[in-house]
All heavy atoms as TSV, in Angstrom:
chain	resi	resn	atom	element	x	y	z
A	1	LEU	N	N	23.059	37.691	18.456
A	1	LEU	CA	C	22.345	38.840	19.149
A	1	LEU	C	C	23.057	40.099	18.865
A	1	LEU	O	O	24.356	40.160	19.088
A	1	LEU	CB	C	22.404	38.441	20.614
A	1	LEU	CG	C	21.565	37.248	21.093
A	1	LEU	CD1	C	21.653	36.948	22.557
A	1	LEU	CD2	C	20.098	37.257	20.671
A	2	GLY	N	N	22.301	41.053	18.509
A	2	GLY	CA	C	22.880	42.346	18.134
A	2	GLY	C	C	22.959	43.369	19.188
A	2	GLY	O	O	22.553	43.128	20.357
A	3	LYS	N	N	23.440	44.508	18.886
A	3	LYS	CA	C	23.471	45.546	19.919
A	3	LYS	C	C	22.073	46.043	20.442
A	3	LYS	O	O	21.977	46.546	21.607
A	3	LYS	CB	C	24.149	46.836	19.339
A	3	LYS	CG	C	25.598	46.510	19.023
A	3	LYS	CD	C	26.369	47.740	18.449
A	3	LYS	CE	C	27.842	47.601	18.127
A	3	LYS	NZ	N	28.423	48.672	17.590
A	4	GLN	N	N	21.115	45.974	19.610
A	4	GLN	CA	C	19.776	46.301	20.029
A	4	GLN	C	C	19.207	45.530	21.077
A	4	GLN	O	O	18.177	45.853	21.755
A	4	GLN	CB	C	18.736	46.393	18.811
A	4	GLN	CG	C	18.391	45.058	18.247
A	4	GLN	CD	C	19.321	44.412	17.300
A	4	GLN	OE1	O	20.420	44.846	17.089
A	4	GLN	NE2	N	18.968	43.352	16.677
A	5	ASP	N	N	19.767	44.355	21.401
A	5	ASP	CA	C	19.262	43.431	22.311
A	5	ASP	C	C	19.578	43.764	23.829
A	5	ASP	O	O	19.131	43.195	24.753
A	5	ASP	CB	C	19.660	42.011	22.073
A	5	ASP	CG	C	19.053	41.463	20.805
A	5	ASP	OD1	O	18.022	41.946	20.410
A	5	ASP	OD2	O	19.608	40.541	20.180
A	6	TYR	N	N	20.405	44.808	24.042
A	6	TYR	CA	C	20.850	45.118	25.372
A	6	TYR	C	C	19.661	45.622	26.269
A	6	TYR	O	O	19.716	45.576	27.514
A	6	TYR	CB	C	21.973	46.124	25.316
A	6	TYR	CG	C	21.649	47.486	24.982
A	6	TYR	CD1	C	21.310	48.413	25.948
A	6	TYR	CD2	C	21.583	47.893	23.647
A	6	TYR	CE1	C	20.969	49.830	25.597
A	6	TYR	CE2	C	21.341	49.203	23.275
A	6	TYR	CZ	C	21.027	50.092	24.227
A	6	TYR	OH	O	20.616	51.326	23.866
A	7	LYS	N	N	18.551	46.145	25.619
A	7	LYS	CA	C	17.461	46.645	26.357
A	7	LYS	C	C	16.441	45.543	26.714
A	7	LYS	O	O	15.601	45.781	27.485
A	7	LYS	CB	C	16.686	47.607	25.423
A	7	LYS	CG	C	17.519	48.980	25.165
A	7	LYS	CD	C	16.731	49.906	24.348
A	7	LYS	CE	C	17.548	51.168	24.095
A	7	LYS	NZ	N	16.879	52.115	23.217
A	8	LYS	N	N	16.540	44.366	26.126
A	8	LYS	CA	C	15.688	43.259	26.418
A	8	LYS	C	C	15.910	42.575	27.733
A	8	LYS	O	O	17.010	42.627	28.255
A	8	LYS	CB	C	15.698	42.282	25.325
A	8	LYS	CG	C	15.275	42.759	24.025
A	8	LYS	CD	C	15.364	41.683	22.958
A	8	LYS	CE	C	14.833	42.153	21.560
A	8	LYS	NZ	N	14.901	41.123	20.594
A	9	THR	N	N	14.896	42.092	28.325
A	9	THR	CA	C	15.072	41.335	29.603
A	9	THR	C	C	15.643	39.949	29.290
A	9	THR	O	O	15.687	39.479	28.134
A	9	THR	CB	C	13.726	41.215	30.291
A	9	THR	OG1	O	12.825	40.488	29.457
A	9	THR	CG2	C	13.104	42.603	30.561
A	10	ARG	N	N	16.016	39.342	30.305
A	10	ARG	CA	C	16.627	38.056	30.216
A	10	ARG	C	C	15.765	36.999	29.602
A	10	ARG	O	O	16.217	36.209	28.695
A	10	ARG	CB	C	17.100	37.555	31.739
A	10	ARG	CG	C	18.375	36.810	31.706
A	10	ARG	CD	C	18.831	36.689	33.147
A	10	ARG	NE	N	19.721	35.637	33.381
A	10	ARG	CZ	C	20.955	35.602	32.993
A	10	ARG	NH1	N	21.532	36.717	32.509
A	10	ARG	NH2	N	21.795	34.638	33.246
A	11	PRO	N	N	14.527	36.787	29.960
A	11	PRO	CA	C	13.694	35.831	29.307
A	11	PRO	C	C	13.497	36.130	27.707
A	11	PRO	O	O	13.431	35.262	26.982
A	11	PRO	CB	C	12.294	35.944	30.005
A	11	PRO	CG	C	12.698	36.516	31.324
A	11	PRO	CD	C	13.825	37.369	31.137
A	12	MET	N	N	13.371	37.446	27.452
A	12	MET	CA	C	13.298	37.755	26.062
A	12	MET	C	C	14.513	37.383	25.205
A	12	MET	O	O	14.472	36.989	24.199
A	12	MET	CB	C	12.948	39.372	25.957
A	12	MET	CG	C	11.559	39.666	26.333
A	12	MET	SD	S	11.283	41.478	26.304
A	12	MET	CE	C	11.349	41.812	24.473
A	13	LEU	N	N	15.672	37.632	25.786
A	13	LEU	CA	C	16.929	37.242	25.142
A	13	LEU	C	C	17.025	35.741	25.000
A	13	LEU	O	O	17.353	35.257	23.932
A	13	LEU	CB	C	18.180	37.754	25.996
A	13	LEU	CG	C	18.396	39.214	26.017
A	13	LEU	CD1	C	19.524	39.548	26.996
A	13	LEU	CD2	C	18.753	39.684	24.590
A	14	ARG	N	N	16.579	34.942	25.985
A	14	ARG	CA	C	16.595	33.556	25.887
A	14	ARG	C	C	15.658	33.026	24.727
A	14	ARG	O	O	15.998	32.223	23.963
A	14	ARG	CB	C	16.184	32.992	27.251
A	14	ARG	CG	C	16.287	31.496	27.245
A	14	ARG	CD	C	16.187	30.843	28.701
A	14	ARG	NE	N	16.219	29.461	28.742
A	14	ARG	CZ	C	15.234	28.741	28.737
A	14	ARG	NH1	N	14.033	29.118	28.950
A	14	ARG	NH2	N	15.320	27.326	28.841
A	15	ALA	N	N	14.520	33.687	24.732
A	15	ALA	CA	C	13.560	33.306	23.663
A	15	ALA	C	C	14.040	33.610	22.340
A	15	ALA	O	O	13.824	32.870	21.394
A	15	ALA	CB	C	12.259	34.082	23.883
A	16	THR	N	N	14.643	34.727	22.140
A	16	THR	CA	C	15.225	35.138	20.917
A	16	THR	C	C	16.360	34.146	20.448
A	16	THR	O	O	16.456	33.829	19.300
A	16	THR	CB	C	15.804	36.546	20.986
A	16	THR	OG1	O	14.861	37.482	21.360
A	16	THR	CG2	C	16.312	37.046	19.611
A	17	ARG	N	N	17.158	33.794	21.390
A	17	ARG	CA	C	18.270	32.865	21.135
A	17	ARG	C	C	17.669	31.466	20.759
A	17	ARG	O	O	18.122	30.798	19.787
A	17	ARG	CB	C	19.230	32.668	22.318
A	17	ARG	CG	C	20.427	31.766	22.126
A	17	ARG	CD	C	21.304	31.686	23.254
A	17	ARG	NE	N	20.717	31.629	24.568
A	17	ARG	CZ	C	20.355	30.432	25.139
A	17	ARG	NH1	N	20.631	29.244	24.420
A	17	ARG	NH2	N	19.758	30.322	26.206
A	18	LEU	N	N	16.655	30.981	21.495
A	18	LEU	CA	C	16.061	29.741	21.115
A	18	LEU	C	C	15.377	29.746	19.743
A	18	LEU	O	O	15.438	28.754	19.047
A	18	LEU	CB	C	15.071	29.330	22.193
A	18	LEU	CG	C	15.768	28.914	23.464
A	18	LEU	CD1	C	14.595	28.668	24.567
A	18	LEU	CD2	C	16.618	27.725	23.452
A	19	LYS	N	N	14.854	30.886	19.405
A	19	LYS	CA	C	14.196	30.950	18.139
A	19	LYS	C	C	15.223	30.938	16.976
A	19	LYS	O	O	14.950	30.284	15.974
A	19	LYS	CB	C	13.352	32.240	18.031
A	19	LYS	CG	C	12.444	32.402	16.935
A	19	LYS	CD	C	11.740	33.666	16.763
A	19	LYS	CE	C	10.727	33.886	17.927
A	19	LYS	NZ	N	9.950	35.043	17.729
A	20	ALA	N	N	16.294	31.533	17.187
A	20	ALA	CA	C	17.402	31.701	16.203
A	20	ALA	C	C	17.990	30.192	16.029
A	20	ALA	O	O	18.252	29.849	14.910
A	20	ALA	CB	C	18.455	32.706	16.642
A	21	GLU	N	N	18.148	29.511	17.086
A	21	GLU	CA	C	18.711	28.178	17.030
A	21	GLU	C	C	17.692	27.170	16.332
A	21	GLU	O	O	18.092	26.347	15.580
A	21	GLU	CB	C	19.049	27.596	18.426
A	21	GLU	CG	C	20.307	28.273	19.002
A	21	GLU	CD	C	20.583	27.828	20.443
A	21	GLU	OE1	O	19.815	26.857	20.976
A	21	GLU	OE2	O	21.497	28.288	21.036
A	22	ALA	N	N	16.452	27.457	16.638
A	22	ALA	CA	C	15.427	26.492	15.902
A	22	ALA	C	C	15.433	26.735	14.419
A	22	ALA	O	O	15.256	25.861	13.629
A	22	ALA	CB	C	14.069	26.810	16.497
A	23	LYS	N	N	15.604	27.974	14.076
A	23	LYS	CA	C	15.635	28.265	12.592
A	23	LYS	C	C	16.856	27.533	11.912
A	23	LYS	O	O	16.818	27.160	10.836
A	23	LYS	CB	C	15.762	29.775	12.302
A	23	LYS	CG	C	14.408	30.498	12.383
A	23	LYS	CD	C	14.536	31.954	11.952
A	23	LYS	CE	C	13.200	32.598	12.029
A	23	LYS	NZ	N	13.360	34.015	11.577
A	24	LYS	N	N	18.015	27.555	12.642
A	24	LYS	CA	C	19.199	27.033	12.076
A	24	LYS	C	C	19.047	25.512	11.901
A	24	LYS	O	O	19.522	24.912	10.939
A	24	LYS	CB	C	20.387	27.317	13.015
A	24	LYS	CG	C	20.871	28.683	12.863
A	24	LYS	CD	C	22.085	28.917	13.734
A	24	LYS	CE	C	22.501	30.297	13.907
A	24	LYS	NZ	N	23.671	30.553	14.730
A	25	THR	N	N	18.345	24.811	12.818
A	25	THR	CA	C	18.486	23.359	12.861
A	25	THR	C	C	17.107	22.829	12.229
A	25	THR	O	O	17.096	21.564	11.905
A	25	THR	CB	C	18.402	22.827	14.291
A	25	THR	OG1	O	17.255	23.356	14.988
A	25	THR	CG2	C	19.667	23.173	14.928
A	26	ALA	N	N	16.125	23.558	11.804
A	26	ALA	CA	C	14.818	23.125	11.259
A	26	ALA	C	C	15.043	22.765	9.822
A	26	ALA	O	O	15.861	23.285	9.031
A	26	ALA	CB	C	13.765	24.265	11.287
A	27	LEU	N	N	14.401	21.620	9.410
A	27	LEU	CA	C	14.478	21.167	7.941
A	27	LEU	C	C	13.541	22.164	7.195
A	27	LEU	O	O	12.344	22.339	7.576
A	27	LEU	CB	C	14.118	19.712	7.926
A	27	LEU	CG	C	14.968	18.674	8.441
A	27	LEU	CD1	C	14.268	17.278	8.242
A	27	LEU	CD2	C	16.289	18.707	7.619
A	28	GLY	N	N	14.057	22.478	6.152
A	28	GLY	CA	C	13.122	23.286	5.193
A	28	GLY	C	C	12.255	22.464	4.274
A	28	GLY	O	O	12.567	21.227	4.146
A	29	ILE	N	N	11.255	23.013	3.751
A	29	ILE	CA	C	10.362	22.365	2.806
A	29	ILE	C	C	11.086	21.917	1.577
A	29	ILE	O	O	10.820	20.816	1.029
A	29	ILE	CB	C	9.111	23.252	2.635
A	29	ILE	CG1	C	8.316	23.581	3.773
A	29	ILE	CG2	C	8.244	22.706	1.455
A	29	ILE	CD1	C	7.212	24.534	3.582
A	30	LYS	N	N	11.935	22.705	1.169
A	30	LYS	CA	C	12.654	22.339	-0.132
A	30	LYS	C	C	13.536	21.092	0.179
A	30	LYS	O	O	13.591	20.233	-0.766
A	30	LYS	CB	C	13.659	23.548	-0.490
A	30	LYS	CG	C	12.967	24.691	-1.015
A	30	LYS	CD	C	13.948	25.810	-1.403
A	30	LYS	CE	C	13.214	27.065	-1.848
A	30	LYS	NZ	N	14.229	28.157	-2.232
A	31	GLU	N	N	14.227	21.002	1.231
A	31	GLU	CA	C	15.007	19.799	1.573
A	31	GLU	C	C	14.160	18.518	1.550
A	31	GLU	O	O	14.512	17.465	1.055
A	31	GLU	CB	C	15.831	19.971	2.788
A	31	GLU	CG	C	17.050	20.937	2.772
A	31	GLU	CD	C	16.535	22.383	2.964
A	31	GLU	OE1	O	15.389	22.616	3.232
A	31	GLU	OE2	O	17.410	23.232	2.881
A	32	VAL	N	N	13.089	18.659	2.165
A	32	VAL	CA	C	12.081	17.471	2.371
A	32	VAL	C	C	11.618	17.138	0.936
A	32	VAL	O	O	11.573	15.862	0.680
A	32	VAL	CB	C	10.963	17.783	3.365
A	32	VAL	CG1	C	9.927	16.672	3.321
A	32	VAL	CG2	C	11.526	17.970	4.811
A	33	ALA	N	N	11.180	18.125	0.146
A	33	ALA	CA	C	10.702	17.831	-1.087
A	33	ALA	C	C	11.709	17.238	-2.079
A	33	ALA	O	O	11.529	16.217	-2.840
A	33	ALA	CB	C	10.153	19.103	-1.793
A	34	LEU	N	N	13.033	17.617	-1.934
A	34	LEU	CA	C	14.120	17.079	-2.732
A	34	LEU	C	C	14.309	15.613	-2.462
A	34	LEU	O	O	14.562	14.750	-3.275
A	34	LEU	CB	C	15.405	17.908	-2.520
A	34	LEU	CG	C	15.449	19.151	-3.295
A	34	LEU	CD1	C	16.692	19.990	-2.977
A	34	LEU	CD2	C	15.426	18.996	-4.869
A	35	VAL	N	N	14.255	15.314	-1.052
A	35	VAL	CA	C	14.571	14.017	-0.585
A	35	VAL	C	C	13.433	13.064	-1.090
A	35	VAL	O	O	13.605	11.990	-1.592
A	35	VAL	CB	C	14.700	13.863	0.913
A	35	VAL	CG1	C	14.607	12.449	1.388
A	35	VAL	CG2	C	15.987	14.509	1.362
A	36	LEU	N	N	12.160	13.453	-0.938
A	36	LEU	CA	C	11.031	12.684	-1.427
A	36	LEU	C	C	11.145	12.527	-2.895
A	36	LEU	O	O	10.803	11.438	-3.417
A	36	LEU	CB	C	9.748	13.396	-0.990
A	36	LEU	CG	C	9.445	13.241	0.468
A	36	LEU	CD1	C	8.128	14.193	0.737
A	36	LEU	CD2	C	9.286	11.913	0.955
A	37	ALA	N	N	11.481	13.511	-3.669
A	37	ALA	CA	C	11.589	13.458	-5.159
A	37	ALA	C	C	12.688	12.494	-5.545
A	37	ALA	O	O	12.487	11.629	-6.484
A	37	ALA	CB	C	11.870	14.743	-5.783
A	38	ALA	N	N	13.703	12.400	-4.861
A	38	ALA	CA	C	14.919	11.542	-5.197
A	38	ALA	C	C	14.435	10.062	-4.848
A	38	ALA	O	O	14.803	9.190	-5.657
A	38	ALA	CB	C	16.098	11.911	-4.331
A	39	ILE	N	N	13.772	9.794	-3.779
A	39	ILE	CA	C	13.233	8.535	-3.493
A	39	ILE	C	C	12.254	8.087	-4.498
A	39	ILE	O	O	12.236	6.935	-4.969
A	39	ILE	CB	C	12.613	8.432	-2.048
A	39	ILE	CG1	C	13.632	8.625	-1.023
A	39	ILE	CG2	C	11.882	7.149	-1.819
A	39	ILE	CD1	C	13.210	8.849	0.411
A	40	LEU	N	N	11.402	8.964	-4.968
A	40	LEU	CA	C	10.357	8.618	-5.973
A	40	LEU	C	C	10.973	8.291	-7.320
A	40	LEU	O	O	10.709	7.305	-7.872
A	40	LEU	CB	C	9.475	9.779	-6.151
A	40	LEU	CG	C	8.197	9.568	-7.178
A	40	LEU	CD1	C	7.374	8.394	-6.631
A	40	LEU	CD2	C	7.469	10.758	-7.344
A	41	VAL	N	N	12.023	9.015	-7.701
A	41	VAL	CA	C	12.741	8.718	-8.925
A	41	VAL	C	C	13.418	7.374	-8.832
A	41	VAL	O	O	13.353	6.564	-9.773
A	41	VAL	CB	C	13.703	9.869	-9.253
A	41	VAL	CG1	C	14.700	9.521	-10.351
A	41	VAL	CG2	C	12.953	11.077	-9.678
A	42	PHE	N	N	14.106	7.111	-7.722
A	42	PHE	CA	C	14.741	5.825	-7.514
A	42	PHE	C	C	13.734	4.571	-7.659
A	42	PHE	O	O	14.014	3.658	-8.288
A	42	PHE	CB	C	15.427	5.791	-6.085
A	42	PHE	CG	C	16.145	4.421	-5.809
A	42	PHE	CD1	C	17.247	4.041	-6.514
A	42	PHE	CD2	C	15.497	3.564	-4.889
A	42	PHE	CE1	C	17.867	2.835	-6.241
A	42	PHE	CE2	C	16.109	2.300	-4.596
A	42	PHE	CZ	C	17.256	2.024	-5.260
A	43	LEU	N	N	12.628	4.819	-6.998
A	43	LEU	CA	C	11.590	3.617	-7.021
A	43	LEU	C	C	11.012	3.503	-8.372
A	43	LEU	O	O	10.793	2.418	-8.843
A	43	LEU	CB	C	10.433	4.054	-6.080
A	43	LEU	CG	C	10.733	3.841	-4.561
A	43	LEU	CD1	C	9.610	4.269	-3.683
A	43	LEU	CD2	C	11.182	2.467	-4.247
A	44	LEU	N	N	10.812	4.573	-9.123
A	44	LEU	CA	C	10.295	4.551	-10.565
A	44	LEU	C	C	11.353	3.786	-11.399
A	44	LEU	O	O	11.017	3.068	-12.320
A	44	LEU	CB	C	9.952	5.817	-11.097
A	44	LEU	CG	C	8.654	6.446	-10.484
A	44	LEU	CD1	C	8.429	7.907	-11.037
A	44	LEU	CD2	C	7.463	5.612	-10.831
A	45	ALA	N	N	12.632	4.184	-11.267
A	45	ALA	CA	C	13.576	3.583	-12.009
A	45	ALA	C	C	13.729	2.027	-11.703
A	45	ALA	O	O	13.891	1.218	-12.602
A	45	ALA	CB	C	14.971	4.230	-11.773
A	46	PHE	N	N	13.653	1.738	-10.431
A	46	PHE	CA	C	13.710	0.276	-10.021
A	46	PHE	C	C	12.534	-0.406	-10.618
A	46	PHE	O	O	12.701	-1.579	-11.202
A	46	PHE	CB	C	13.621	0.245	-8.519
A	46	PHE	CG	C	13.843	-1.048	-7.853
A	46	PHE	CD1	C	15.115	-1.660	-7.873
A	46	PHE	CD2	C	12.828	-1.729	-7.330
A	46	PHE	CE1	C	15.267	-2.829	-7.254
A	46	PHE	CE2	C	12.976	-2.957	-6.776
A	46	PHE	CZ	C	14.252	-3.531	-6.716
A	47	TYR	N	N	11.305	0.120	-10.567
A	47	TYR	CA	C	10.165	-0.499	-11.128
A	47	TYR	C	C	10.244	-0.740	-12.617
A	47	TYR	O	O	9.887	-1.731	-13.195
A	47	TYR	CB	C	8.847	0.274	-10.757
A	47	TYR	CG	C	7.691	-0.148	-11.417
A	47	TYR	CD1	C	6.981	-1.309	-10.872
A	47	TYR	CD2	C	7.100	0.451	-12.507
A	47	TYR	CE1	C	5.865	-1.804	-11.483
A	47	TYR	CE2	C	5.986	0.012	-13.028
A	47	TYR	CZ	C	5.270	-1.063	-12.661
A	47	TYR	OH	O	4.227	-1.545	-13.231
A	48	ALA	N	N	10.719	0.401	-13.315
A	48	ALA	CA	C	10.823	0.303	-14.743
A	48	ALA	C	C	11.851	-0.646	-15.243
A	48	ALA	O	O	11.624	-1.395	-16.237
A	48	ALA	CB	C	11.288	1.724	-15.331
A	49	PHE	N	N	12.976	-0.911	-14.442
A	49	PHE	CA	C	13.994	-1.852	-14.843
A	49	PHE	C	C	13.346	-3.213	-14.800
A	49	PHE	O	O	13.539	-4.054	-15.800
A	49	PHE	CB	C	15.164	-1.666	-13.871
A	49	PHE	CG	C	16.176	-2.758	-14.089
A	49	PHE	CD1	C	16.987	-2.860	-15.133
A	49	PHE	CD2	C	16.180	-3.874	-13.175
A	49	PHE	CE1	C	17.860	-3.824	-15.307
A	49	PHE	CE2	C	17.125	-4.923	-13.292
A	49	PHE	CZ	C	17.942	-4.898	-14.391
A	50	PHE	N	N	12.722	-3.560	-13.710
A	50	PHE	CA	C	12.119	-4.860	-13.573
A	50	PHE	C	C	10.883	-5.135	-14.543
A	50	PHE	O	O	10.687	-6.199	-15.050
A	50	PHE	CB	C	11.618	-5.149	-12.171
A	50	PHE	CG	C	12.895	-5.573	-11.290
A	50	PHE	CD1	C	13.450	-4.696	-10.377
A	50	PHE	CD2	C	13.482	-6.777	-11.471
A	50	PHE	CE1	C	14.524	-5.012	-9.642
A	50	PHE	CE2	C	14.693	-7.172	-10.730
A	50	PHE	CZ	C	15.113	-6.289	-9.748
A	51	TYR	N	N	10.169	-4.059	-14.805
A	51	TYR	CA	C	9.001	-4.233	-15.750
A	51	TYR	C	C	9.517	-4.518	-17.092
A	51	TYR	O	O	9.009	-5.342	-17.766
A	51	TYR	CB	C	8.223	-2.905	-15.698
A	51	TYR	CG	C	7.099	-2.846	-16.702
A	51	TYR	CD1	C	5.935	-3.614	-16.500
A	51	TYR	CD2	C	7.208	-2.137	-17.958
A	51	TYR	CE1	C	4.978	-3.662	-17.371
A	51	TYR	CE2	C	6.195	-2.262	-18.850
A	51	TYR	CZ	C	5.056	-2.952	-18.554
A	51	TYR	OH	O	4.012	-3.008	-19.532
A	52	LEU	N	N	10.607	-3.761	-17.560
A	52	LEU	CA	C	11.047	-4.005	-18.875
A	52	LEU	C	C	11.806	-5.335	-18.893
A	52	LEU	O	O	11.699	-6.152	-19.909
A	52	LEU	CB	C	12.085	-2.924	-19.219
A	52	LEU	CG	C	11.501	-1.565	-19.466
A	52	LEU	CD1	C	12.625	-0.418	-19.671
A	52	LEU	CD2	C	10.539	-1.495	-20.656
A	53	ASN	N	N	12.430	-5.732	-17.832
A	53	ASN	CA	C	13.143	-7.022	-17.807
A	53	ASN	C	C	12.119	-8.200	-17.915
A	53	ASN	O	O	12.323	-9.139	-18.718
A	53	ASN	CB	C	13.845	-7.167	-16.499
A	53	ASN	CG	C	14.943	-8.249	-16.499
A	53	ASN	OD1	O	15.186	-8.788	-17.625
A	53	ASN	ND2	N	15.517	-8.575	-15.436
A	54	ILE	N	N	11.047	-8.105	-17.193
A	54	ILE	CA	C	9.922	-9.141	-17.242
A	54	ILE	C	C	9.341	-9.166	-18.641
A	54	ILE	O	O	9.034	-10.167	-19.158
A	54	ILE	CB	C	9.048	-8.987	-16.104
A	54	ILE	CG1	C	9.710	-9.239	-14.772
A	54	ILE	CG2	C	7.836	-9.841	-16.196
A	54	ILE	CD1	C	8.911	-8.908	-13.526
A	55	SER	N	N	9.043	-7.933	-19.169
A	55	SER	CA	C	8.250	-7.848	-20.360
A	55	SER	C	C	9.069	-8.468	-21.482
A	55	SER	O	O	8.569	-9.108	-22.440
A	55	SER	CB	C	7.808	-6.529	-20.695
A	55	SER	OG	O	8.953	-5.614	-20.874
A	56	THR	N	N	10.366	-8.310	-21.575
A	56	THR	CA	C	11.148	-8.901	-22.572
A	56	THR	C	C	11.279	-10.377	-22.516
A	56	THR	O	O	11.264	-11.113	-23.453
A	56	THR	CB	C	12.613	-8.329	-22.682
A	56	THR	OG1	O	13.231	-8.472	-21.338
A	56	THR	CG2	C	12.554	-6.786	-22.989
A	57	GLU	N	N	11.239	-10.903	-21.268
A	57	GLU	CA	C	11.216	-12.344	-20.996
A	57	GLU	C	C	9.843	-12.947	-21.526
A	57	GLU	O	O	9.912	-14.022	-22.110
A	57	GLU	CB	C	11.478	-12.692	-19.572
A	57	GLU	CG	C	12.856	-12.431	-19.063
A	57	GLU	CD	C	13.026	-12.757	-17.652
A	57	GLU	OE1	O	12.129	-13.258	-16.980
A	57	GLU	OE2	O	14.125	-12.494	-17.066
A	58	VAL	N	N	8.820	-12.273	-21.383
A	58	VAL	CA	C	7.506	-12.748	-21.776
A	58	VAL	C	C	7.480	-12.731	-23.285
A	58	VAL	O	O	6.969	-13.619	-23.924
A	58	VAL	CB	C	6.420	-11.913	-21.189
A	58	VAL	CG1	C	5.030	-12.153	-21.878
A	58	VAL	CG2	C	6.252	-12.106	-19.703
A	59	ASP	N	N	8.060	-11.686	-23.883
A	59	ASP	CA	C	8.021	-11.649	-25.338
A	59	ASP	C	C	8.910	-12.812	-25.933
A	59	ASP	O	O	8.489	-13.432	-26.995
A	59	ASP	CB	C	8.608	-10.304	-25.893
A	59	ASP	CG	C	7.720	-9.192	-25.606
A	59	ASP	OD1	O	6.441	-9.454	-25.412
A	59	ASP	OD2	O	8.079	-7.979	-25.620
A	60	LEU	N	N	9.973	-13.160	-25.346
A	60	LEU	CA	C	10.829	-14.294	-25.787
A	60	LEU	C	C	10.076	-15.639	-25.682
A	60	LEU	O	O	10.247	-16.478	-26.552
A	60	LEU	CB	C	12.104	-14.309	-24.994
A	60	LEU	CG	C	13.132	-13.155	-25.292
A	60	LEU	CD1	C	14.333	-13.278	-24.323
A	60	LEU	CD2	C	13.630	-13.178	-26.762
A	61	ASP	N	N	9.282	-15.703	-24.563
A	61	ASP	CA	C	8.535	-16.964	-24.358
A	61	ASP	C	C	7.347	-17.095	-25.503
A	61	ASP	O	O	7.041	-18.244	-25.873
A	61	ASP	CB	C	7.856	-16.969	-22.974
A	61	ASP	CG	C	8.956	-17.110	-21.929
A	61	ASP	OD1	O	10.098	-17.576	-22.280
A	61	ASP	OD2	O	8.720	-16.878	-20.727
A	62	LEU	N	N	6.871	-15.981	-25.931
A	62	LEU	CA	C	5.714	-16.009	-26.893
A	62	LEU	C	C	6.229	-16.370	-28.259
A	62	LEU	O	O	5.457	-16.872	-29.059
A	62	LEU	CB	C	5.049	-14.784	-26.881
A	62	LEU	CG	C	4.168	-14.419	-25.639
A	62	LEU	CD1	C	3.518	-12.975	-25.722
A	62	LEU	CD2	C	3.056	-15.533	-25.330
A	63	ASP	N	N	7.518	-16.083	-28.574
A	63	ASP	CA	C	7.942	-16.220	-29.930
A	63	ASP	C	C	7.893	-17.702	-30.394
A	63	ASP	O	O	7.412	-17.981	-31.504
A	63	ASP	CB	C	9.358	-15.673	-30.148
A	63	ASP	CG	C	9.381	-14.217	-30.106
A	63	ASP	OD1	O	8.317	-13.586	-30.423
A	63	ASP	OD2	O	10.403	-13.562	-29.956
A	64	PRO	N	N	8.339	-18.723	-29.675
A	64	PRO	CA	C	8.279	-20.100	-30.129
A	64	PRO	C	C	6.833	-20.554	-30.324
A	64	PRO	O	O	6.571	-21.362	-31.165
A	64	PRO	CB	C	8.922	-20.852	-28.975
A	64	PRO	CG	C	9.845	-19.907	-28.266
A	64	PRO	CD	C	9.159	-18.541	-28.420
A	65	ASP	N	N	5.936	-20.067	-29.482
A	65	ASP	CA	C	4.525	-20.465	-29.640
A	65	ASP	C	C	3.901	-20.024	-30.915
A	65	ASP	O	O	3.066	-20.640	-31.475
A	65	ASP	CB	C	3.713	-19.958	-28.477
A	65	ASP	CG	C	4.165	-20.562	-27.042
A	65	ASP	OD1	O	4.783	-21.644	-27.157
A	65	ASP	OD2	O	3.926	-19.956	-26.020
A	66	GLU	N	N	4.312	-18.874	-31.443
A	66	GLU	CA	C	3.797	-18.312	-32.633
A	66	GLU	C	C	4.307	-19.055	-33.837
A	66	GLU	O	O	3.601	-19.157	-34.872
A	66	GLU	CB	C	4.143	-16.841	-32.749
A	66	GLU	CG	C	3.452	-15.944	-31.704
A	66	GLU	CD	C	3.893	-14.582	-31.814
A	66	GLU	OE1	O	4.674	-14.197	-32.663
A	66	GLU	OE2	O	3.348	-13.795	-30.945
A	67	ASN	N	N	5.421	-19.659	-33.854
A	67	ASN	CA	C	6.035	-20.373	-34.968
A	67	ASN	C	C	5.297	-21.699	-35.162
A	67	ASN	O	O	5.155	-22.575	-35.023
A	67	ASN	CB	C	7.542	-20.583	-34.794
A	67	ASN	CG	C	8.291	-19.231	-35.099
A	67	ASN	OD1	O	7.729	-18.333	-35.667
A	67	ASN	ND2	N	9.423	-19.097	-34.590
């Protein structure tokens, strides 16, 4: 609260303080987007790992049948 707040009434000061505290503790859109992007990348990597693992096992199983 700055020097200009001395003219404000008590409820106005309280509202200003609560608004400032809410801004400090609120999650920003950037933080939420970064967390969601990280989770998405992790899930895609997890899926790709098992997809490639299963696809190579299927290819190995098909080789003896072709001979």
